[in-house]
N, C-alpha and C positions, 0 to 999 in steps of 0.2 A: 158938244154933241148936237148933231143936226136934227131938224124936226122930222117926225115920222112921215113916211111916204103915205100916199092915199091908201095903199094896201095895208100898211101898218095901222092906219087910223081905222080902216074897216074892221080889222081884227079886234080892236077894243070895243067896237060897237057890237060885235058878235055875229056878223053876217057871214054865211058861207060864200064861196066864190060865186059870182053872178056874171057869167059870160054866156048868154043864151046862144050865141052863134057857134059855140064850141061844146064838145062833149068832154067829160073827164072820165078816165078809167078810175074805178074806186077799189081800194083794198081796205077792208075793215079789220082792225086789230084791237084786241083786248090787252091792256097793259098788265104785265105780271110783276111780282115783287123783284125778280132778278133784273128787271130793267130800271130799277130805281136807285137813287144815290142814298147816302146815309141821312140826308135831310128828308127823304121820302118822296121826292118828285122824280120824274123820268130823267135819267142821265142823258145828257145831250147827244152822245154818240148813237143812241138808239134811233134818233130821227134819220140819220144817214143809213142805218141798216134798213129801216122801213122804206126808204127810197128804193133800195136794191130789191127788197121783197116785192114792192109794187111793180117795178119794172119787170122782174122775172115772172111774176104771176100774169102780167099782161102778155108776155111772150108765150107762156104756157097756154093761155086761154085763146090767143088770137093767131099765133104763128108757131105752133108746136115744132114744125120742121126746123125753124131757125133756132129755137130753144135747144133742141136736141143736138145741133151742130156746134153750139157755143163751146169754146175751148178746143175744138178740133181744128178745122180749117178757118173758121170765122171766129174772130175775137173782138169783143167790145171792150174798149179801155176807157175807164172814167178818168178824165183829165182835170175835171174841176167839179166840186160839189159844195153847195152853200146851203145854209139854213138860218133864217131869222126867226127868233123866238119871241112870242107875244104874251104867253100865259103858261102857267104850270099845268102839267098833266100828272095825275096821281094813279096809284095802283088800282086796277080793276075798272078803270074808265075805258070807254070805247073811243078809239081815234079812227076817223076815216081819212085815209091818205088818198088824195086825188092827184092824178097825173095827167098831163096833156103835153102835146108837142109845142115847144116854144119856137124852135127854128130848125131847119134842115138844110144841109149842104150835101155835096156828093159823098163825103165820108165822115161828116161831123153833124151832130145834132145836140140840141138843148132840150131837156125835159123839164117842165115846171111842175112843182108839187105844192099842194095846199093840205095842211093838216087841220082837221076840224073835230072838235069834241062836242058831243051832245050832252048837256047837263042842265038840270032844272028847267027842262022844256025848251031850251034854246040851243042853237048851233053857234059855236064860237070858233073862229079861226085862231088856232094856238101857235101856228108856225107856217112859214112859207119857205120854199127852197128851190134850187135848180141843180141839175146835173148836166155836165157837158161830156158827151161821149164821142169817141172816134171808132170807126170800123177798120179793123186790120185783118189781113189774110196771112196765114202761115205758108211760106214757100221755102223749101230747102232749109228748114231750121231758122229762117229769118222772118221777121214781120215786115209787111209793107202795107201802105194805105190801100184800102179797098172800098168800092162802092157798097152802100147798104143793100142787103138782099131785097129784091123787088117785093117779095111777100111781106116783109116788114114795112116797107113804104106804104103799101096798100092798106095794111092793118092800121097804120097810124093816121091815115088820111082823115077819118072822122074825128080825130082828136087834135087836129091842127087848126090853124087860124085861116083856113081858106087858102087861096092861091098864093098869098105872100109868104107862107111857110115852106113852099115847095121850090126845089132848085130849078 
């Protein structure tokens, strides 16, 4: 087993993401019993659901026109999703899911996620993940690669790494 990355080491110290040059979109979630396993902790698949919730609520809040067209002519396809787990989360704990842009290409993007729990007066990163998405357009019943809607690119700009995230 390899040594933890600096991000993983940070999680054990209990610090939330510290990247002052970037903004993170935040989605706050209270864990319910139906999200737990028989051992009482959050079942791992829920972290992937929370990635989707965070992304979709970002769309709703910042580019409602794009959100309304999803599934119509514009389709976002998740081609990769990861999550590294550092600590357990239990029922009724609040988890803050933070999302920012990791990379952007003409029809491909990577979104980065950080999951933070506030407990005993401290914030602790309990997991980190990524999603890689591609933008597709529906034409004559077929899908083809398509550029990202310009409204989405502008909405993501404050959540990117400056000029190196942009195509």
